[in-house]
N, CA, C and O of each residue as an XYZ file, in Angstrom:
468
protein
N       0.845     -1.183      0.000
C       0.000      0.000      0.000
C       0.884      1.237      0.000
O       1.928      1.268      0.651
N       0.465      2.234     -0.721
C       1.226      3.481     -0.772
C       0.544      4.525      0.085
O      -0.665      4.477      0.311
N       1.343      5.476      0.562
C       0.785      6.575      1.340
C       0.125      7.562      0.396
O       0.757      8.012     -0.559
N      -1.140      7.910      0.644
C      -1.789      8.885     -0.232
C      -1.216     10.279      0.007
O      -0.902     10.650      1.138
N      -1.088     11.029     -1.052
C      -0.615     12.401     -0.924
C      -1.785     13.276     -0.480
O      -2.920     13.038     -0.894
N      -1.528     14.283      0.355
C      -2.606     15.190      0.733
C      -3.130     15.895     -0.506
O      -2.351     16.314     -1.363
N      -4.437     16.027     -0.603
C      -5.004     16.634     -1.796
C      -5.557     18.024     -1.550
O      -5.784     18.767     -2.504
N      -5.778     18.392     -0.317
C      -6.337     19.710     -0.059
C      -5.243     20.767     -0.026
O      -4.078     20.472      0.243
N      -5.637     21.994     -0.304
C      -4.720     23.113     -0.251
C      -4.998     23.884      1.026
O      -6.152     24.140      1.369
N      -3.932     24.253      1.729
C      -4.088     24.874      3.036
C      -3.862     26.381      3.017
O      -3.839     27.006      4.077
N      -3.698     26.966      1.867
C      -3.286     28.360      1.770
C      -4.236     29.302      2.504
O      -3.778     30.209      3.199
N      -5.548     29.109      2.369
C      -6.495     30.052      2.942
C      -7.053     29.630      4.296
O      -8.006     30.235      4.786
N      -6.480     28.616      4.896
C      -6.984     28.193      6.188
C      -6.186     28.880      7.289
O      -4.994     29.132      7.117
N      -6.825     29.188      8.418
C      -6.119     29.903      9.478
C      -5.023     29.072     10.149
O      -4.034     29.633     10.619
N      -5.178     27.772     10.201
C      -4.178     26.908     10.818
C      -3.716     25.895      9.797
O      -4.520     25.160      9.224
N      -2.424     25.862      9.574
C      -1.849     24.940      8.592
C      -1.480     23.650      9.303
O      -0.833     23.682     10.350
N      -1.878     22.529      8.752
C      -1.469     21.230      9.271
C      -0.396     20.700      8.331
O      -0.649     20.484      7.146
N       0.773     20.497      8.852
C       1.899     20.157      7.996
C       1.796     18.746      7.433
O       1.223     17.846      8.045
N       2.362     18.588      6.265
C       2.457     17.298      5.605
C       3.260     16.328      6.469
O       2.960     15.135      6.522
N       4.270     16.844      7.137
C       5.116     15.998      7.975
C       4.329     15.371      9.112
O       4.725     14.332      9.641
N       3.221     15.988      9.492
C       2.377     15.407     10.536
C       1.824     14.055     10.085
O       1.482     13.214     10.916
N       1.738     13.850      8.776
C       1.270     12.576      8.228
C       2.375     11.527      8.200
O       2.131     10.380      7.824
N       3.570     11.902      8.590
C       4.727     11.011      8.574
C       5.266     10.890      9.992
O       6.248     11.552     10.328
N       4.656     10.068     10.826
C       5.046     10.028     12.231
C       6.491      9.616     12.480
O       7.038      9.923     13.539
N       7.111      8.939     11.548
C       8.495      8.528     11.723
C       9.500      9.615     11.378
O      10.701      9.441     11.585
N       9.022     10.725     10.858
C       9.911     11.807     10.442
C      10.363     12.592     11.664
O       9.559     13.246     12.329
N      11.643     12.519     11.949
C      12.222     13.189     13.117
C      13.521     13.866     12.722
O      14.129     13.542     11.702
N      13.923     14.792     13.535
C      15.212     15.438     13.360
C      16.301     14.394     13.549
O      16.287     13.644     14.525
N      17.233     14.345     12.626
C      18.348     13.406     12.742
C      19.265     13.844     13.877
O      19.371     15.034     14.172
N      19.914     12.895     14.501
C      20.769     13.184     15.659
C      21.856     14.206     15.339
O      22.255     14.969     16.219
N      22.333     14.236     14.122
C      23.423     15.124     13.735
C      22.938     16.479     13.233
O      23.756     17.360     12.967
N      21.636     16.664     13.098
C      21.106     17.915     12.563
C      20.916     18.962     13.657
O      20.357     18.680     14.717
N      21.388     20.162     13.382
C      21.074     21.271     14.278
C      19.599     21.629     14.065
O      18.983     21.204     13.088
N      19.055     22.401     14.974
C      17.659     22.825     14.820
C      17.487     23.558     13.493
O      16.514     23.322     12.778
N      18.424     24.446     13.159
C      18.356     25.200     11.903
C      18.365     24.261     10.697
O      17.541     24.408      9.795
N      19.286     23.300     10.671
C      19.356     22.359      9.546
C      18.073     21.539      9.446
O      17.563     21.316      8.348
N      17.552     21.092     10.580
C      16.326     20.306     10.585
C      15.147     21.121     10.058
O      14.365     20.622      9.249
N      15.012     22.367     10.506
C      13.891     23.187     10.032
C      14.030     23.502      8.543
O      13.031     23.554      7.826
N      15.244     23.708      8.080
C      15.453     23.919      6.635
C      15.035     22.673      5.859
O      14.357     22.773      4.837
N      15.437     21.505      6.344
C      15.076     20.261      5.657
C      13.566     20.038      5.712
O      12.959     19.607      4.731
N      12.975     20.330      6.849
C      11.532     20.158      6.983
C      10.789     21.107      6.041
O       9.770     20.737      5.458
N      11.298     22.321      5.896
C      10.701     23.265      4.942
C      10.810     22.715      3.524
O       9.864     22.813      2.742
N      11.954     22.141      3.193
C      12.109     21.509      1.881
C      11.023     20.454      1.683
O      10.390     20.401      0.629
N      10.811     19.622      2.688
C       9.794     18.565      2.605
C       8.416     19.166      2.391
O       7.669     18.720      1.520
N       8.079     20.168      3.173
C       6.762     20.808      3.050
C       6.587     21.448      1.673
O       5.522     21.340      1.065
N       7.629     22.111      1.186
C       7.535     22.817     -0.094
C       7.461     21.878     -1.292
O       7.049     22.290     -2.377
N       7.854     20.624     -1.108
C       7.866     19.667     -2.220
C       6.855     18.538     -2.053
O       6.888     17.570     -2.811
N       5.981     18.642     -1.099
C       5.071     17.546     -0.762
C       4.140     17.157     -1.894
O       3.710     16.005     -1.962
N       3.819     18.076     -2.777
C       2.914     17.760     -3.879
C       3.643     17.324     -5.143
O       3.015     17.025     -6.159
N       4.958     17.289     -5.075
C       5.742     16.941     -6.259
C       6.213     15.488     -6.263
O       6.478     14.922     -7.323
N       6.318     14.890     -5.084
C       6.889     13.552     -4.968
C       6.108     12.730     -3.945
O       5.297     13.263     -3.187
N       6.362     11.442     -3.937
C       5.804     10.590     -2.887
C       6.470     10.985     -1.563
O       7.553     11.570     -1.572
N       5.846     10.677     -0.443
C       6.471     11.021      0.846
C       7.887     10.452      0.990
O       8.796     11.147      1.444
N       8.065      9.210      0.610
C       9.387      8.596      0.731
C      10.420      9.315     -0.127
O      11.550      9.539      0.306
N      10.028      9.673     -1.336
C      10.946     10.335     -2.263
C      11.323     11.729     -1.776
O      12.487     12.122     -1.845
N      10.342     12.471     -1.287
C      10.635     13.833     -0.839
C      11.544     13.811      0.396
O      12.376     14.703      0.563
N      11.395     12.814      1.250
C      12.283     12.701      2.408
C      13.704     12.386      1.941
O      14.664     12.969      2.445
N      13.841     11.483      0.997
C      15.172     11.154      0.449
C      15.813     12.379     -0.196
O      16.986     12.666      0.041
N      15.048     13.096     -1.004
C      15.588     14.287     -1.654
C      15.939     15.368     -0.637
O      16.888     16.127     -0.834
N      15.170     15.437      0.454
C      15.487     16.430      1.488
C      16.839     16.134      2.121
O      17.586     17.052      2.458
N      17.153     14.854      2.284
C      18.460     14.486      2.839
C      19.580     14.816      1.851
O      20.643     15.290      2.251
N      19.343     14.565      0.567
C      20.328     14.911     -0.460
C      20.579     16.418     -0.430
O      21.724     16.869     -0.394
N      19.484     17.191     -0.447
C      19.591     18.650     -0.425
C      20.360     19.121      0.818
O      21.260     19.955      0.722
N      19.998     18.582      1.965
C      20.644     18.957      3.225
C      22.127     18.569      3.217
O      22.982     19.359      3.617
N      22.420     17.365      2.767
C      23.815     16.909      2.730
C      24.680     17.771      1.808
O      25.840     18.042      2.117
N      24.119     18.194      0.689
C      24.857     19.052     -0.244
C      25.122     20.411      0.404
O      26.248     20.908      0.386
N      24.074     21.002      0.975
C      24.173     22.371      1.476
C      24.856     22.511      2.827
O      25.498     23.528      3.087
N      24.731     21.521      3.683
C      25.266     21.663      5.036
C      26.480     20.783      5.316
O      27.286     21.086      6.196
N      26.605     19.702      4.568
C      27.709     18.777      4.826
C      28.760     18.785      3.711
O      29.836     18.209      3.870
N      28.452     19.433      2.588
C      29.390     19.491      1.484
C      29.493     18.198      0.686
O      30.474     17.979     -0.025
N      28.480     17.343      0.805
C      28.497     16.069      0.076
C      28.311     16.295     -1.419
O      27.754     17.309     -1.841
N      28.777     15.353     -2.200
C      28.637     15.388     -3.658
C      27.824     14.183     -4.106
O      27.939     13.094     -3.544
N      27.002     14.395     -5.127
C      26.181     13.345     -5.718
C      26.310     13.442     -7.236
O      27.001     14.321     -7.751
N      25.654     12.552     -7.934
C      25.689     12.607     -9.395
C      25.075     13.927     -9.853
O      24.234     14.505     -9.165
N      25.508     14.398    -11.030
C      24.965     15.650    -11.567
C      23.446     15.581    -11.698
O      22.749     16.552    -11.401
N      22.944     14.453    -12.135
C      21.499     14.290    -12.330
C      20.749     14.482    -11.009
O      19.721     15.159    -10.973
N      21.254     13.894     -9.934
C      20.610     14.019     -8.638
C      20.775     15.430     -8.076
O      19.820     16.003     -7.552
N      21.961     15.984     -8.181
C      22.171     17.346     -7.689
C      21.293     18.350     -8.426
O      20.812     19.310     -7.824
N      21.080     18.138     -9.723
C      20.223     19.041    -10.500
C      18.782     19.037     -9.991
O      18.075     20.034    -10.137
N      18.345     17.945     -9.404
C      16.980     17.857     -8.874
C      16.739     18.769     -7.690
O      15.604     19.178     -7.445
N      17.796     19.096     -6.945
C      17.616     19.875     -5.719
C      18.414     21.183     -5.694
O      18.217     21.996     -4.790
N      19.290     21.400     -6.642
C      20.195     22.554     -6.579
C      19.486     23.897     -6.714
O      20.018     24.911     -6.262
N      18.310     23.936     -7.316
C      17.584     25.194     -7.506
C      17.009     25.731     -6.198
O      16.681     26.914     -6.102
N      16.887     24.873     -5.199
C      16.211     25.253     -3.961
C      17.196     25.952     -3.025
O      18.193     25.353     -2.621
N      16.926     27.218     -2.676
C      17.886     27.955     -1.838
C      17.818     27.547     -0.368
O      16.811     27.015      0.099
N      18.895     27.802      0.337
C      18.915     27.590      1.781
C      18.233     28.811      2.414
O      18.688     29.938      2.217
N      17.157     28.600      3.166
C      16.467     29.745      3.761
C      17.274     30.355      4.903
O      17.959     29.644      5.639
N      17.188     31.673      5.044
C      17.836     32.294      6.195
C      16.884     32.233      7.394
O      15.732     31.822      7.256
N      17.364     32.638      8.548
C      16.581     32.496      9.776
C      15.282     33.297      9.726
O      14.262     32.826     10.229
N      15.288     34.485      9.139
C      14.054     35.286      9.084
C      13.008     34.609      8.202
O      11.816     34.667      8.505
N      13.436     33.973      7.122
C      12.492     33.232      6.277
C      11.917     32.040      7.038
O      10.724     31.752      6.944
N      12.772     31.351      7.792
C      12.285     30.231      8.605
C      11.287     30.708      9.657
O      10.282     30.043      9.905
N      11.557     31.845     10.270
C      10.639     32.379     11.278
C       9.278     32.697     10.664
O       8.245     32.401     11.264
N       9.270     33.291      9.486
C       7.988     33.571      8.802
C       7.273     32.269      8.469
O       6.055     32.168      8.622
N       8.021     31.280      8.017
C       7.441     29.977      7.684
C       6.847     29.327      8.926
O       5.757     28.757      8.869
N       7.555     29.408     10.042
C       7.056     28.825     11.290
C       5.817     29.558     11.804
O       4.980     28.953     12.474
N       5.691     30.841     11.502
C       4.482     31.576     11.893
C       3.253     30.998     11.205
O       2.155     31.031     11.761
N       3.432     30.472     10.005
C       2.330     29.844      9.270
C       2.112     28.410      9.762
O       0.979     27.933      9.820
N       3.181     27.743     10.107
C       3.133     26.339     10.533
C       3.164     26.244     12.058
O       4.136     25.772     12.648
N       2.107     26.692     12.663
C       2.043     26.718     14.123
C       2.142     25.312     14.728
O       2.604     25.157     15.858
N       1.714     24.298     13.988
C       1.803     22.921     14.493
C       3.252     22.500     14.720
O       3.530     21.715     15.627
N       4.171     23.008     13.914
C       5.582     22.667     14.074
C       6.130     23.289     15.355
O       6.877     22.645     16.092
N       5.766     24.520     15.614
C       6.181     25.164     16.873
C       5.634     24.387     18.071
O       6.331     24.206     19.069
N       4.388     23.930     17.968
C       3.793     23.154     19.059
C       4.535     21.834     19.259
O       4.778     21.427     20.395
N       4.893     21.168     18.170
C       5.660     19.922     18.261
C       6.993     20.158     18.970
O       7.419     19.349     19.794
N       7.648     21.280     18.641
C       8.925     21.585     19.282
C       8.738     21.797     20.781
O       9.542     21.311     21.576
N       7.701     22.509     21.172
C       7.439     22.734     22.595
C       7.195     21.408     23.304
O       7.683     21.189     24.413
N       6.446     20.534     22.665
C       6.155     19.218     23.253
C       7.420     18.395     23.389
O       7.600     17.701     24.389
N       8.295     18.460     22.406
C       9.569     17.720     22.443
C      10.433     18.211     23.598
O      11.082     17.407     24.267
N      10.451     19.514     23.840
C      11.215     20.073     24.950
C      10.657     19.563     26.276
O      11.421     19.207     27.173
N       9.330     19.526     26.405
C       8.706     19.027     27.631
C       9.102     17.574     27.888
O       9.434     17.209     29.015
N       9.067     16.761     26.859
C       9.420     15.342     26.995
C      10.876     15.200     27.415
O      11.195     14.410     28.303
N      11.753     15.960     26.781
C      13.177     15.911     27.094
C      13.425     16.332     28.534
O      14.219     15.706     29.236
N      12.753     17.384     28.979
C      12.955     17.878     30.340
C      12.448     16.867     31.382
O      13.022     16.765     32.466
N      11.401     16.136     31.070
C      10.891     15.132     31.986
C      11.876     13.979     32.162
O      11.949     13.377     33.233
N      12.629     13.674     31.110
C      13.588     12.570     31.140
C      14.818     12.905     31.962
O      15.471     12.009     32.496
N      15.141     14.188     32.068
C      16.371     14.570     32.774
C      16.136     14.828     34.233
O      17.072     15.159     34.961
């Protein structure tokens, strides 16, 4: 069975529910800073209607590895993601203002972490 892609458009709704919410296994990688993770998550959200969930997650890792780790891939693969710019912090902040669910997830993650310590 394949994961269905979301079909509704959220542009005019007051609260945006992120595509990543449909992917419960999607988490920040241990080596990713918060900034790198939010950039990758934005990549996933911005490409959710272009690829299957699995494919967009794979491409997000390629994009992140190229931009933050200096990794190299085949020209064909790099061409698939090279057009997408790395967002600066102010762009991420504006994006997070729209994606209030992501901010809530972060707050919940902090609560869980603090309970463990």
